[in-house]
N, C-alpha and C positions, 0 to 999 in steps of 0.2 A: 712323090709325083701325084698319088691319090689326094694328098692334102691340098695341094696347088689347085688341083680341079675342083675339088669340093668346096674350096674357100670362095671360088667364084659363083657358087650357087646360093651363098648367103647374102642377105641384104643387111649391112651393119645397122641402119637406122631402125630397123624392125627389132634386132636384138638389143639395140640401145634403148628403145622405148619399153620393151619388156623390163629391161633392168632398173629402169627409172621408176616406173609403175609399181614393180615388185617393191623397190626399195621405200616408196612413199606408204604403201599400205602397210608393210610390215612395220615400219616405224610408228605409225600411228596406233597400231595394234599393241606393240610392245610398251609404248608410253601409256596408253589407255590401261592396260593390264596392271603394269607396276604402280601407276598411280592410283588405280582402285585398291590395291593390297596395301598400299602406303596410308592412304587417307581414311579408309573405311574403318581400321580400328580406332581412329580418333574420334570418328563421328559417333562411335558407339560408345566409347569410354566417357564422353562428353554428354551423353544422352541423360535426361534429368531423372527418370524414374524406372527402376527395375530393368526389365530387359525391354527389346524394342517395342513389343505391343502391349504393354500393360500399364495401367495408371491406377492411382487410388481415387476412389469416388466415395463421397459422402453427402448428406443432406444439408442444404444450406441453413444455418441457423436464423430464426426469426424471432419475434417478439413472442408469439404463440408458443414456440418451442422452448423459450426460456422459462415459460410457466408449466408447461407440460413435457418433460424430458422424454417421454416415450416417442416423442416425434422425431427425435433424432435416430431413431433406430430404424433399419430396414425389416419390413414384415417378410414372411415366407412368400407372400403373393408378390411382393416387389422384387425379391431375389429371383423368384421364378421368371417373372417377365423379363427380367434382364438377361437371365440364361438363356431364354428362349429367343433372343434377337439374333438374327442372322449374321450379324458383324461379332458377335461374342463366341470366344473359343471357351472360355472358362471363368467361373466366378469362384473367388476364395475370400473367407472371411479373416478379419483381424480378431484372433482369439484373445481374451483380456482375463486377468485375475479377478475373481468376484467373490465378494461377501467375506473377505478376510484380509488382515493388514499385513504389509510387508515393510520391514525395517531394514535399513542397510547402514552399517557403521564401518568406519577404517580406523585402525589403531595409528596406521602410518600418517594420514592426513587429520586425525583428531577431529571427526565430526560423525553425526549420524542424522538420517533423515528418513521420513516415510517416503515409499515409491509406489509406483504401478509397474506392472509387467504386461507385455503383450507378446504374441507370437505370430509368425507368418509361415506358410509353407517354404520350405528350404530353397525351392529352386527361384523364389523371388528375391532371395538374398544377394547383396553385391560384395559381401564379404567372405572369402573362402578361408576357413580355419578348420584344422585337423581336431580342435578342441571343441568345435561346435556340436556336442552330442551329450546326451545325458540317459542314464540308465537308472531304473527304479533301484534304490538303495545305495546310490552314489551320494557321497556327502559334498560334492562339488558341483556347483551350477556356473555355466559360463553366460556371460552377459554381452550383449551388443549395444553399443551407445550411438547417437546420431553424432556426427561429425560437427554439426552445429552447436552441439551443447559445449564441446571443448572450445571452439572459437568464441562463443559468448563469454565463457569463463576468463579466457586468456586476454581477449580484447576488451572486455568490459568489466566484469567483476574484479579479476586479479589487478588490473591495471589501476581502477579507481580505489581499491583498498590497499594498496602496495603490497599485495601476495605474489608469490613466486609463479612465474608461468610454468605450465606443464605440457610436455610434449606427449605425443600418443604413446611413445616407447614407455616413458616415465609412469605414466597411468596404467599402461598394461603390465608393467611389473609390481603394481600394488595389488595387495589381497584384501578382500573385504569380507564382512561378516553379514549374512542374511538371516533375518528371523521371521518365519512366517507364523502369524497368530490367527486361528479360527476358534470356533466354539469349543471350549474346554480342551483344546490342543495347540501346541506350539513346537516348533522345531526350527533348529539352526542349521545353517549350510555354509561352507566356504564358497568363495566366488572371486572372479577376476574378469577384467575387461579384456576379450579376445578379439575385439574389432571395432571399428568406428564406420558406420554407413553414412555414406553421403546422400542417400537416396531414401531411406526410410527414417522419418522423423517420429521415432519411438524407441522406448527402451524394450529390448526384445531379449527373450530367453528362449531355449530349444521348445518346441511344441510339445513333445513328450513330457517334459517336465512341467509345463503349465497344465496340461491336462491332468496330469497326476495330482498337482497342487490344488487344482480346483475340486477334485473329488475328495482329496483328504482334508482340505480346511474351509471348504466354501459352501458346504450344504449343496452340492453340484446339481446345477442344472444348466442347460445349453445356453451358452452366453449369447447376448443379443448383439446384433453387428451394428455398430454405428459407423464403421468405415469398411469397405471392401475392395478387393483388389480385382480389376476386371482385365482379363487378357483378351485381346482381339484377333480375330482372323484377318482382319484388314484395317489397320488404324486409319488408314486414309479415307474411309467410307464417310461420305458428307452426312449420312444420317445419324452419325454418332452424337455430334454436337447438338444437333437438333433434338434428338430423344433426351439428352442430359438437360438442356435447357427447359425443355416441355415438362419434365418431371421434376424440376427445381433441384436437381443434383449438381453438387460442385464436383469439378474435375480439373486436374491440371492441364488447362488448355495449351500451356507452352510446351507440354510433353507431345501432345497431338501434333504442334505445329513442327516440332524436331522431327517427329516421325514423318511428316509430309516432305521435309527437307531431305531425309534420309533417302526416301522413296524417289523423289526427283533426281537425288545424286545417283542413286542405282540407274534410274531411267536414262538420265543423260550419258553416263559412261557406257550402258548398253548400247544406245543410239550410235555414239561415236565408234564403239568396238565393231559393230555390225557393219557402219560405212567403211571402216578400214578393211573387214573380211571380204566385203563387196569388190572393193579394188584390188585386193588380193587374187579374188577369183578371176576378175576381169583380166588381170595381167597374165594369169595363167592360160586363161581362154585366149587371149591375144597371142602369146606365144605359140600356142597349139595351132592355132589357125594359121599364124604365120609360118611355121615350120611345115605344117601340111601342104600350105600353098607352094612353098619352095620344093617339096618333094614331088609335088604333082607337075609343076613347072619344070623340074630337071628329071623327069621320070626316065627319060631315054639315058641320061647319062648314069643314072644308078643301075640301070639295067644292064648297060654295057659294062660297067665295072665289074658286075656280078658274072656276067658271061666270060669276061677275060680271066677269071680266077679268083677275085678278092670275095672273101667271106662276107656274110651277114655282120660278123662281130667286126672286121675291119672296116666296112662301109659305115656302120653304125657309130664307130668310135669317136671320129672327128665331131659329129653333131652333138653326141652325149658330151664330150668334152668341152665343147664351147658353151652349151647351155647348163652345164654344172658349174662351169668357172663364173659366168654371169650370175647365176643363182646365188652361189656361194658368196661372191664378191657384194651382191646386194644385201645379203642378209647380215654379212659382216660389218658393211657400214651402217645398216639400221641398227645393230648392237651398239656400236661406237656412238651413234647420235642419241640412241636411247640413254646410254649411259651418261653422256655429257649432260643431257637435258635433265635427267633425274638428279644428278649431282647439283645442279643449279636450285631445284626447287627443295631437294632434301636438306640442304644446308639450312634454310629457313625453317622448315618443320622441325629440326633437331633443336634449334633454338628457341623454339616455342613449347614442344611437346616432347615427352619422353618416349620415344619410338626406337625401334632396332631398324637400321636400313641394311637389307640385305639383297645383294645382287643376284642371288642364286635363281630366282624367278625369271630374270632376265636371260641368264645363260641356258637354263633348261628349256625354256620357250624357244629360243633361237636355235639351238642344236636339234631340238625335236621336229620344229618346222623345217629345218635344212634337211634332215633326213627324210622325212614325208616327201618333200618336194623333189629331191634327187630321185628317189624311188619311183615317184610318179612320173616325171618327165622322161627318165631313161626308158622306162617300160613302154612310154607312149612312142618315143621315137622309135624303138626297136620294132614295135607292133605295125607302125605306119610303113617303115620302109620295108618290113617282111611282107606286108599285104600287097606293095608296089612289085615286089619281085617274084611273088608267086602268082600274080594275076595273069 
């Protein structure tokens, strides 16, 4: 009896409108959230240099600098000027081997060559290896090579000379001998390639080893910096390019352009996500307003039901059930729609990129949102009807 009476108080169009707007808002939110989690790792993995906010900076080589090599190095004053810029977070130098010879040989490949070594702070490395460490007294030195070197060998030198092609794994299994020769001093080390960097175009060794070697073999003095790593607070600051061009510094502008793309990518996703949140909030506000108007319009019916013996729990149960069912159905349809749309675009992503498609974000977000909305709306219904009955 009570349900038949309460059913007449509801306006189906209002409840339907709430369900539709909630469905649209939540579907956009879920798709935006999952698309961001799917695409952002691809953008960052394809980013061209180090982490998001870092670039390699050097001085442009001119005819004058070919005659005076000192012109390619950054002075202390220039480094200080760069460090003091508002858009700069940190400046780090490429450390290099100085004033001694480095000779690398391999029994496996049957060759020997003079080399140069450099090092950078570990946080800028794009290769994670447990072997990337060195302690004084150790006879083993790990090396990291640019990925381009291996490609040049395989696609250029090896192909033209009829030599075998080498994979990363093959090269990593090979052992090498390193001999450092300084003033009246020489020492041999074992070595191997522990990684190939796609971002740092240099032959790298651990910083601790290079600092030790420079002191032991190179009549140590602080090495001059011809290349530096600049980490930005905001890589999209327009004054960055202007500053570098004004001071005749070379920087990978493609990297900065990619950072801008990443920035606009984040901004566009944030904008769409905020729009979807606004739609959800408006739908919730709409149903709260509609239900409140229904309660006020049918105030006498609710009071009469209470006066003839129906409890607050019995009176509110019908409205809580209807709103909970509509909310659950809307979120369920949003989840199904989001999974379907995600399957459409993820099939393309998987064919082009090595990514892990996991639907856990969708399920967790949907369940969390459902629980929050049910608690909020049920609380609101009980509070509104209670205020009417006790007034």
